[in-house]
C-alpha positions, 0 to 999 in steps of 0.5 A: 500500500502507498500514500500520496499527497494530502487529500482535500477529502481527508482534511478537517475544518479550516480554523479562524482566519488571522492576520499574517505573521512574519519572521526573519528567513534565518529563523525558519529552521527553528520553527515548529508547528503542532499538526492536528486535525478535526474529524473521524479517524478512519484508520492508518496508512501504510506507515501507521499514521492515522488518517481522518475525514472531517465530516463536520463542514460548513459546505455540503459534503458527499461521501461514497463508500463502495464496500462492506457494512462493517466499515460503514458502521465503524465510521458511523460509530466514530462519527457519533463519538465526535459529537455528531448526530447520526441518522441511518437511512436503511432497509435493514434496520435489524443490522443496525439496531444493536449499534444504535442501542449501544451508541451514546450510552442511552442517548439517541445519537444514532437513529434509524429511519426507513428508506425515504423517511429521514426527517429534517435534522436541523444541522447546525455548527453546534449540532452537526449531522452525518446521514448514512444511506444504507439503501441497497444497490439503488439508493433512491433520490430523496430529500436527504441531501448534504448541506452545511453541517450535514454530510451524507455517506452513501454505502453501495455494496457493489457497483450498480446502475447508479454508481457512475453518477455517485462516483462522479458527484461525491467529494470523497470516494472509498473503494474496498475489494471489488471484482476485476470488472468493477475495478476497471470501471471504477478506475476509468471513472476516477482516473486510477493508475493501472496498479491501483486498479489491479490492487482493488480485487486483492484488498484484505478486509478492512482496507479501503482506497480513499480518493478525493480528486487526484489524491489517493490514500490506502487506509487500513481500518482496525477496530478497537476492542469495544468496536470488535465486541460490538461489530466483530472483526473487519469483513468485506462481505455482509 
């Protein structure tokens, strides 16, 4: 696995703007800056460095994950842990019930909704929302859209007729193990290198190629002990 650049899709919130500061050029060698981020830890890169996605944004943010339910549930749980309200739109509520009940120690930080029945969430900077759309191969167009402080994560288990549109419109795309034929189609749409296309059908459970524009990050998501107890081990197939 490799890593290139610093992805715009994996960047946290931009902080307050301040007037610029100046210093003598011969002092630059002594300059050090604390580096941090604000977001959800999605896993580690090949060098073991944590990778994050900043779901809480003042602009609409669309994420597409072509992968397994396990990874989507880990992201939902971690988003709730950052203080977001997570609304799950799903046709398989039974698969999400235990997670929703366990999250938030009794607080309704993860709520479940039938497909097409997610109410207005009233997202604000102080109460951000992440909507997870687990609606099968053909998620319907609906009133659930990304907006300021409300990000949308759409889960597709495999490619489908709606996948090309979603691949082209998403700000951030995650791809887990797919068939060679699916890898070729995804590669054409996202402009992947041939080596990346060839790697997609061989990925281990828990590994995702995250793409934002021209940036690529191979990320391994490993569960914490608490997550493993709740969700089990990483798996691509549900």
